[in-house]
C-alpha positions in Angstrom: -22.4 39.2 -70.0 -22.9 39.2 -66.2 -22.2 36.2 -63.9 -25.9 35.8 -63.3 -28.9 37.1 -65.2 -32.4 37.0 -63.8 -35.6 37.5 -65.8 -38.7 36.7 -63.8 -38.3 33.1 -62.8 -35.6 32.4 -65.3 -32.0 32.1 -64.2 -28.8 31.5 -66.0 -26.1 29.9 -63.8 -22.5 30.4 -64.7 -19.6 28.3 -63.3 -17.5 29.8 -60.4 -14.4 30.1 -62.4 -16.2 32.6 -64.7 -15.3 30.5 -67.7 -17.3 31.2 -70.9 -20.0 28.7 -71.3 -19.9 26.9 -74.6 -23.2 26.0 -76.5 -22.6 22.3 -75.8 -22.8 22.9 -72.1 -26.3 24.4 -72.2 -29.6 22.7 -72.4 -33.1 24.1 -72.9 -35.7 23.8 -70.2 -38.7 21.7 -71.2 -41.7 23.5 -72.6 -39.7 26.6 -73.5 -39.6 28.5 -76.7 -36.4 27.4 -78.3 -36.0 30.6 -80.3 -37.3 33.6 -78.3 -36.9 32.3 -74.8 -33.6 30.4 -75.3 -31.3 33.0 -73.6 -33.4 33.2 -70.5 -34.0 29.4 -70.2 -30.4 28.3 -70.6 -29.1 26.2 -67.5 -25.5 25.2 -67.1 -25.2 21.4 -67.1 -22.2 20.3 -64.9 -23.3 16.8 -64.1 -20.5 15.3 -66.2 -17.8 17.4 -64.6 -16.4 17.5 -61.0 -14.8 20.7 -59.8 -11.7 20.3 -57.5 -13.0 22.7 -54.9 -16.4 21.1 -54.8 -14.9 17.7 -54.2 -12.7 19.0 -51.4 -15.7 20.7 -49.8 -17.7 17.5 -50.0 -14.9 15.4 -48.4 -14.5 18.0 -45.6 -18.2 17.8 -44.9 -18.1 14.0 -44.7 -15.2 14.1 -42.3 -16.9 16.6 -40.1 -20.0 14.5 -40.0 -18.1 11.3 -39.1 -16.2 13.2 -36.4 -19.4 14.5 -34.9 -21.0 11.1 -34.9 -17.9 9.6 -33.3 -17.9 12.2 -30.6 -21.5 11.6 -29.9 -20.9 7.9 -29.6 -17.9 8.4 -27.3 -19.8 10.6 -25.0 -22.7 8.2 -24.9 -20.4 5.4 -23.9 -18.8 7.6 -21.2 -22.1 8.6 -19.6 -23.3 5.0 -19.8 -20.2 4.0 -17.9 -20.8 6.6 -15.3 -24.3 5.5 -14.9 -23.2 1.9 -14.3 -20.4 3.0 -12.0 -22.8 4.7 -9.6 -25.5 2.0 -9.8 -26.0 -0.7 -7.2 -25.7 -3.4 -9.7 -22.1 -2.5 -10.4 -21.0 -2.9 -6.8 -22.9 -6.1 -6.4 -21.3 -7.4 -9.6 -17.8 -6.5 -8.2 -18.7 -8.2 -4.9 -19.9 -11.3 -6.7 -16.7 -11.5 -8.9 -14.5 -11.1 -5.8 -16.3 -13.7 -3.9 -16.0 -16.3 -6.6 -12.6 -15.3 -8.1 -10.8 -18.4 -7.0 -13.4 -20.8 -8.5 -14.6 -19.0 -11.5 -13.3 -20.4 -14.8 -12.3 -17.7 -17.3 -12.0 -18.6 -20.9 -8.5 -18.5 -22.3 -9.6 -16.4 -25.2 -10.7 -13.6 -22.7 -7.2 -13.5 -21.2 -4.3 -11.4 -22.3 -1.4 -13.8 -23.3 1.2 -13.8 -20.5 4.5 -12.1 -21.1 6.3 -14.9 -19.3 5.0 -18.5 -19.1 5.1 -20.3 -15.8 7.9 -22.9 -15.5 7.0 -26.1 -17.3 4.3 -24.5 -19.4 4.5 -24.2 -23.2 1.2 -22.6 -24.1 -1.0 -19.9 -22.7 -3.7 -22.5 -22.0 -1.3 -24.6 -19.9 -0.2 -21.4 -18.1 -3.7 -20.4 -17.1 -4.7 -24.0 -16.3 -1.7 -24.2 -14.0 -2.8 -21.0 -12.2 -6.3 -22.3 -11.7 -5.0 -25.6 -10.3 -2.8 -23.7 -7.8 -5.6 -21.4 -6.7 -8.0 -24.4 -6.1 -5.2 -26.3 -4.3 -4.4 -23.6 -1.8 -7.9 -22.1 -1.4 -8.4 -23.4 2.1 -4.8 -23.6 3.2 -2.6 -21.1 5.0 1.0 -20.5 5.9 3.8 -23.0 5.2 1.4 -25.9 4.6 -0.3 -23.9 1.8 3.1 -23.1 0.3 4.2 -26.7 0.3 1.0 -27.8 -1.3 1.9 -25.8 -4.4 5.6 -26.6 -4.5 7.2 -23.8 -2.4 8.9 -23.6 0.9 11.3 -21.4 2.9 14.9 -22.5 3.5 18.0 -21.0 5.0 20.1 -19.4 2.3 23.8 -20.2 2.0 24.5 -17.2 -0.2 23.9 -13.5 -0.1 21.4 -11.7 -2.4 22.7 -8.3 -3.3 20.0 -5.8 -4.3 21.2 -3.1 -6.7 19.3 0.1 -5.7 20.2 1.8 -9.0 18.3 -0.6 -11.4 16.4 -2.9 -9.1 18.4 -6.0 -10.1 19.6 -8.8 -7.8 22.7 -10.9 -8.0 24.0 -13.8 -5.9 27.4 -13.5 -4.3 28.9 -16.3 -2.1 29.9 -15.2 1.4 28.2 -11.9 1.1 30.9 -10.3 -1.1 30.1 -7.7 -3.7 32.4 -8.4 -6.6 31.9 -5.0 -8.2 32.4 -3.1 -4.9 29.5 -0.8 -5.7 28.1 1.6 -3.0 24.6 1.3 -4.5 24.1 -2.3 -3.4 22.4 -3.3 -0.3 22.5 -6.8 1.2 18.8 -7.8 1.1 19.4 -11.4 2.1 22.5 -12.3 4.2 24.0 -15.7 4.7 21.7 -17.9 6.7 18.5 -15.9 6.2 15.2 -17.5 5.3 14.3 -17.3 1.6 11.5 -18.6 -0.6 12.4 -21.7 -2.6 10.8 -23.5 -5.6 11.1 -27.1 -4.5 11.1 -29.1 -7.7 13.8 -27.0 -9.3 15.7 -26.2 -6.1 15.7 -22.5 -7.1 15.5 -19.5 -4.8 13.0 -16.9 -6.0 14.6 -13.7 -7.1 13.4 -10.6 -8.8 14.6 -11.9 -12.2 12.9 -15.3 -12.1 9.9 -14.5 -9.9 7.4 -14.4 -12.9 8.6 -17.8 -14.0 7.4 -19.4 -10.8 4.8 -16.9 -9.4 2.5 -15.3 -12.0 1.1 -11.8 -11.5 -2.5 -11.5 -10.5 -4.4 -14.0 -8.4 -1.6 -16.4 -8.0 0.7 -13.7 -6.8 -1.9 -12.6 -4.2 -2.4 -16.1 -2.9 1.3 -16.9 -2.6 1.9 -13.6 -0.8 -0.9 -14.2 1.6 0.6 -17.6 2.6 4.1 -16.1 2.9 2.8 -13.4 5.2 1.0 -16.0 7.3 4.1 -18.1 7.6 6.3 -15.1 8.6 3.7 -14.2 11.3 3.8 -17.8 12.4 7.6 -17.6 12.8 7.3 -14.4 15.0 4.6 -16.1 17.1 6.7 -19.2 17.6 10.0 -17.4 18.4 8.5 -14.8 20.7 5.6 -16.7 22.2 3.1 -14.3 20.6 -0.6 -14.9 20.0 -3.4 -13.0 18.3 -5.7 -10.7 20.3 -9.0 -10.1 18.6 -10.0 -6.5 18.7 -13.2 -6.5 16.6 -14.8 -9.4 14.8 -18.0 -7.8 13.5 -18.2 -9.3 10.0 -20.5 -6.5 8.7 -17.7 -4.1 9.3 -15.1 -6.1 7.3 -12.2 -8.4 8.2 -11.5 -9.0 11.8 -9.0 -6.7 13.6 -6.3 -8.5 15.5 -3.1 -7.6 17.3 0.0 -9.8 18.0 1.1 -9.6 21.6 2.9 -11.8 24.2 1.0 -14.7 25.5 1.7 -13.8 29.1 0.1 -10.4 28.8 -2.8 -10.2 31.3 -5.6 -8.5 29.3 -8.2 -7.0 31.6 -11.9 -6.8 31.0 -13.8 -3.6 30.8 -17.2 -2.5 31.9 -19.8 -4.7 33.5 -18.9 -8.0 32.0 -15.6 -8.7 33.6 -14.2 -12.1 32.8 -11.3 -14.2 31.5 -10.0 -14.1 28.0 -10.8 -17.3 26.1 -8.3 -18.9 23.7 -8.9 -21.1 20.7 -8.5 -24.9 21.3 -5.2 -24.9 19.5 -3.8 -22.1 21.6 -4.8 -23.9 24.8 -2.9 -27.0 23.7 0.2 -24.9 23.0 0.0 -25.1 19.2 1.4 -22.2 17.2 -1.2 -21.9 14.5 -2.0 -18.8 12.5 -5.5 -19.1 13.7 -4.6 -19.0 17.4 -6.7 -16.0 18.6 -7.3 -14.6 22.0 -10.9 -13.4 21.7 -11.7 -10.0 23.2 -15.4 -9.5 23.2 -17.4 -6.3 23.5 -16.9 -6.2 27.2 -13.2 -7.1 27.1 -10.4 -4.7 26.5 -8.3 -2.6 28.9 -9.0 -0.3 31.8 -8.1 3.3 31.3 -4.9 3.1 33.3 -4.2 -0.6 33.1 -4.3 -1.8 29.5 -1.5 -4.4 29.3 -0.4 -4.4 32.9 3.2 -5.3 32.5 6.2 -3.8 34.2 8.4 -4.8 31.4 9.4 -2.5 28.6 7.2 -2.9 25.5 8.2 -2.6 21.8 5.4 -1.5 19.6 5.8 -2.3 15.9 3.5 -0.7 13.2 3.7 -1.1 9.4 2.8 1.2 6.6 -0.4 1.3 4.6 -1.2 -1.0 1.7 -1.7 -4.7 1.6 1.0 -5.5 4.1 -0.3 -7.1 7.3 1.0 -7.2 10.9 4.7 -7.3 11.1 5.3 -7.2 7.3 7.1 -4.3 5.7 7.3 -5.5 2.1 5.3 -8.2 0.3 7.7 -8.1 -2.7 10.8 -8.7 -0.7 9.1 -11.4 1.2 9.2 -13.3 -2.1 12.4 -12.2 -3.7 14.7 -11.3 -0.7 14.1 -12.9 2.7 11.8 -13.0 5.7 14.4 -11.1 7.8 14.6 -8.3 5.2 10.9 -7.9 4.7 9.4 -8.4 8.1 9.8 -7.4 11.8 11.2 -10.9 12.7 14.7 -9.5 13.4 13.2 -6.7 15.6 11.1 -9.4 17.5 14.2 -11.5 18.1 16.2 -8.6 19.5 13.3 -7.5 21.7 13.1 -11.0 23.2 16.8 -11.0 23.9 16.3 -7.8 25.8 13.4 -9.3 27.7 11.0 -6.8 26.3 7.3 -7.3 25.7 6.0 -7.0 22.1 2.9 -5.6 20.4 2.5 -5.7 16.7 -0.5 -3.8 15.2 -2.3 -4.6 11.9 -3.6 -1.2 10.7 -4.5 -2.6 7.2 -6.8 -5.3 8.5 -9.8 -3.6 6.8 -7.9 -1.8 4.1 -5.8 1.4 4.2 -8.9 3.5 3.9 -9.8 2.5 7.5 -6.3 2.4 8.7 -6.6 5.1 11.3 -9.8 3.7 12.8 -8.2 0.3 13.0 -5.1 1.7 14.6 -7.1 3.6 17.2 -9.2 0.5 18.1 -6.1 -1.6 18.5 -4.4 0.9 20.7 -7.5 1.3 22.9 -7.6 -2.5 23.5 -3.9 -2.5 24.4 -3.6 0.8 26.4 -7.1 1.8 27.3 -9.9 3.9 26.0 -9.6 7.7 25.6 -13.2 8.2 26.6 -12.8 6.3 29.8 -9.6 8.2 30.6 -11.6 11.5 30.1 -14.4 10.3 32.4 -11.9 9.2 35.1 -10.0 12.5 34.9 -13.2 14.6 35.2 -14.1 12.8 38.4 -10.7 13.4 40.0 -9.2 16.5 41.5 -5.7 17.8 40.6 -4.0 15.9 43.5 -5.6 12.6 42.4 -4.5 13.1 38.9 -0.9 13.7 39.9 -1.1 10.6 42.1 -2.6 8.5 39.2 0.2 9.7 36.9 2.9 8.7 39.3 1.4 5.3 39.9 1.0 4.7 36.2 4.6 5.6 35.5 5.9 3.2 38.1 3.5 0.3 37.5 3.7 0.3 33.7 6.8 -0.3 31.6 8.2 2.2 29.1 7.1 2.1 25.5 9.5 2.0 22.5 7.8 2.5 19.1 8.9 1.6 15.6 6.6 3.5 13.2 7.1 2.8 9.5 5.8 5.0 6.7 2.1 5.9 7.2 2.0 4.5 10.7 4.0 7.6 11.8 1.1 9.7 10.8 -1.3 7.4 12.6 0.8 7.6 15.8 0.8 11.4 15.6 -2.9 11.5 15.2 -3.5 9.1 18.0 -1.4 11.2 20.3 -3.5 14.2 19.4 -6.7 12.2 20.3 -5.3 11.2 23.7 -3.5 14.4 24.5 -6.3 15.7 26.6 -8.3 13.9 29.3 -5.5 12.4 31.4 -4.6 9.4 29.2 -1.2 8.0 30.2 -0.1 6.6 26.8 2.2 9.5 25.9 3.8 9.6 29.3 4.9 6.0 28.9 6.7 6.6 25.6 10.4 6.5 26.1 11.7 6.5 22.5 10.4 6.5 18.9 12.1 5.5 15.7 10.4 6.8 12.5 11.4 5.1 9.2 10.3 7.1 6.2 7.4 8.4 8.2 5.0 10.9 6.6 3.7 12.7 9.7 4.0 16.5 10.2 4.8 18.5 13.3 2.4 21.2 12.0 -0.4 19.0 13.3 1.1 19.4 16.8 1.1 23.2 17.0 -1.3 23.3 19.9 0.5 20.4 21.7 4.0 21.7 22.1 5.0 18.8 24.5 4.4 16.3 21.7 6.0 18.4 19.1 9.1 18.9 21.3 9.3 15.1 21.9 9.2 14.5 18.2 12.3 16.7 17.7 14.2 15.6 20.8 17.1 13.1 21.1 14.5 10.5 22.1 13.3 10.4 18.5 15.2 9.1 15.5 14.2 9.5 11.9 15.6 7.1 9.4 15.4 8.3 5.8 15.9 6.5 2.5 17.5 8.2 -0.4 15.7 9.4 -3.5 17.7 9.8 -6.7 15.8 12.7 -8.1 15.6 14.6 -4.7 18.9 14.0 -2.9 22.2 15.2 -4.3 24.9 12.7 -3.9 22.5 9.9 -3.0 24.9 7.3 -4.2 27.4 8.2 -1.5 24.8 8.0 1.4 25.8 5.2 3.8 23.6 3.8 6.5 24.0 5.9 9.7 25.3 9.0 8.0 23.8 12.1 9.5 21.5 14.0 7.2 22.1 17.8 7.1 18.6 19.2 7.1 19.6 22.8 8.2 19.2 24.1 4.6 16.1 22.1 3.7 13.2 24.5 4.4 10.5 22.0 3.4 12.0 19.3 5.7 12.2 21.7 8.6 8.7 22.8 8.1 7.3 19.3 8.1 9.6 17.4 10.5 11.4 20.1 12.4 14.8 19.4 13.9 14.4 15.7 14.5 17.7 13.8 14.5 17.9 12.2 11.1 20.2 9.6 9.5 20.4 7.9 6.1 19.1 4.4 5.8 21.7 3.5 3.2 19.2 2.4 0.6 16.9 3.9 -2.0 14.3 1.2 -1.3 11.6 2.5 1.0 10.6 -1.0 2.1 14.1 -1.8 3.3 14.7 1.1 5.6 13.9 -1.0 8.7 16.2 -3.8 7.5 19.3 -1.7 6.6 19.1 0.4 9.7 18.1 -2.4 12.1 21.3 -2.2 14.3 21.1 1.7 14.4 17.5 1.6 15.5 18.4 -0.7 18.4 21.4 1.4 19.2 19.0 4.4 19.6 16.6 2.4 21.7 19.3 1.0 23.9 20.7 4.5 24.5 17.3 5.6 25.7 16.7 2.5 27.8 19.9 3.2 29.7 18.8 6.7 30.3 21.9 8.2 28.5 20.0 10.4 26.1 20.7 14.1 26.2 17.4 14.9 27.8 18.0 12.9 31.0 21.8 12.6 31.3 22.7 15.6 33.4 
């Protein structure tokens, strides 16, 4: 008998395993002749049996259906998220959340339980309530006053905090001695330096206990903000600095300001010449973080005047991120010391040498607008490139040469400390001012790059700048990277880096004199190499560099 037998509309179905159908497995179709038409009307009844292959096929179909439905749902969620991301409502919601972040109350059930509870808290609710209390307390406060209101202060440390570059740990050693004698440890906080203290427990903040006293998130940001303000207040007080307002247009973002000496005579520009006005606190001699020298739209610097000072000037610029003017590391400002994380030590030494000081704040409006902020600040201090171009176009060759000689003699030399991304900003600014008779580059006597990310390939068409970046007047201080540098654990501060075989380095930085910073921490390069940077500057100040000593 065949597997299937068709006679008109009658079909006999046989199971797939070709098993012989027994009479009990057959049933007669209704209305059929049970005798003559029985063979052609027989249908296999398998309702009471489940074949293994059929069951597997059914399960597979179910799985495929569920997977398809899940994929469709996932893609729907994805496209809905994209739609919300590029909608105006999303950005307005983010702005609203940011504006009210310090006052908005968030239910504890919506928060992820903290990994470490704040000191004195036993539950997550107490932890978050404590954070909200701190945020509301310091909301309108700044600097040391704000820190003291929430139980913190800065105090001179009588011990030395040793930072282990290999694992990021810190230990305390009296008298600055490293009991283990490891070459991987860098003194982040020497005896007598200023460190953050939790007052009620009389405990200095370290990397190990930081989360017990300063929680991640909003509290961390507020505490860091006040610490940065206090560090800037110290620099203002010790070096008689004040804030110069570059741009205060609120629709463009946060105000752009620069820290400079109070005795710098800033000149007006354009039609509206006038005197620079100080805030009431500045006029009374108070050293407040809000002391600002307001430079309006018509105030700034003449093309060849800028800061008219015969003294040498130290320009300090920090890297990109959330660090502000004169701050190199927010983390080390909490767990190490003010001296290790800021430009305070550079400011002190500059004042001892009777140098003028200018500290830029490229991150005032975020690192996205860092270059624009940098350029605006430099134009207020040293003159506008457009004005220099106009002046040069109206002068003949003899006048230009005379102007250059006058500028060189009437303006002091510039010494620049460029950290990280500010090295690129300096290179780009020099490209912008290279043409048109601007005198900024001619005033530069020496540059110290610390982990800068510039490239001499940008300067191919300006050989004089490229040559200066590779001359003895320039020093590059380089931190060690474990995965990149062989023998990194043996690198000591001041050791000369052999870059002759490093093709990538030569392509990017050329033959610039390079030394090791003696640390693997990018943020500490200025601190560990502080004395060597000043040794380099002093060598150039005395005119004993190779380019001029003949």
